[in-house]
N, C-alpha and C positions, 0 to 999 in steps of 0.2 A: 412309523413316525419319520418325519423328514428331518434330516440332520444337515445343518449348514456347514459348508466347507469353507473355512477361513483361509485356506491356502489358495483359493482360486484367484485368478487374476481379476482385478476390477473391484474386489472387495477389500478395502483398506480402511482402517480406523483413522480418524483425523479430520481436519478441517481444510477445505481448499482455500486458495488465495481469494477466489471470488466471494466465498462466504465471509471471509474476514473483511474484504472491501465493502460488501453490502452492509455488514454490521457497523462499520465505521461511519458510513454515510448515514445510516438510520440514526445512530447516536448523535451525530452532528446535527441532523435535522431536529432532533428532540431538544438538545441543549443550546442550540444557537440563539433562540429567542431569550433564554435566561441570561446568556452571556451579554447580549445587547442591553438588557435592563441593568446589569451591573455596571457596564461602561457608562450608560446614561446617568446613573446615580452619581458616579464620580464626577462627570461633567457638570451636573446640576449643583453638586457641592462646591466645586471651584467657582462656578458662576455666582452662587449665592454669597460666597466669601468675598469675591471681587465687588459685588454690588454693595455689600455691607461696608467694605472699605471705602467705596466711593461716597456712600452716605456720610461716613466719618469725615472724609475730606471736605465735603460740602458743608458740614456743620462747622468745621474750622474756618472755612472761608467766610461764612456768615458771622461767626464770632469776630474774626478780624475786621470785617466790615463795620460791625457795631463799635468796636474799639476805635476804628479810624474816624468814625463820625463824632465820637465823644471826647477824644483825647488827642493831643498833639503827638507827634511821633515819639518824642522823648518820654512823655507821660504814658503813651501806649506801650512802650517797651517795659516800663515799670508795672503797668497793668498785667502784661503777659507774665512777668515774674510772680506777681501777686496771685495769679490764677493757675499756678502750677507749672508754667513753662520755665525752663532754665536755659540760659544762653550757653550753647555748646561751642560756638566758634564765631569770632568776628571775621567775616569774610573779607571785608575791605574797610576803608575808612568810614563809610556810611552804609554798609551792608551788614546785616545781622542774621544769625541762625539760632533757632530755638528748638528745644525738644521737650515733649511731654508724653508720658505713658498713660494711655486710657485703659479701660477695662480689657480690651483685646488687642490693641494696636500701639505702635510707637509712632507718634506724629512729629514730623520735622517741618518747621516753618522757616522760610527764608524771606527776609524783607530786603529788597534791593532798591537803593535810591541812587547809587552811583551811575551817572550817565543819563538820568531821567530828569525831567523838569522838577522844580522844587516841591510841588505838592503831589507829585505822582510817585507811588510806591509799587514796584512790581513784586507780587506775592507768589511764592511757590509753596504749595502744601504737598508733602510726601507722606504717605501712610505705609508703614512697614509692619511686617508680622514679627520679626525677630529683633531682639534688643541690640544686636550688633549692626543693625541697619543694612542687612545684606539682601533680604527678600522684600523687594518693593511690590506692594499691591496696586497702588494707584498714585497718580500725581496730578494735581490741579494747579493751573497757573492763571493769573489774571493781574491786570493793572488796576489799581484803585486810587482814587483821589483821597489823600490823607489830610485831615484838618491840621492847620499849623497854628 
């Protein structure tokens, strides 16, 4: 019977550095596609949220446009209050700021008339995720002619 001599040179138990490196490379090749899918899912989630916030901003612009066509600026401000917006700050003598919380967002409307022609109102719609208005998702700005 042949008996192995464990004391001979060249016969050692353990793993060589090259075997470890090859194992790491093979594991990386196996898990790299899965990691890419996880990163892509996060990116898709952020993009979907931003798109949804943009839709909310567009809805508010369309709402303001309908108010501007049916009401004077003074009556339109009353309509905003009636529809759930509340004035959070009077920016200047003729500039106004309103806030409303929807299902998922906090919407801030700014109506600026200072420095513009009498029938023109510069509108800024900001959509935030948090109640403290720190995380801005989207902002839409436009000038619209307001019925007087």
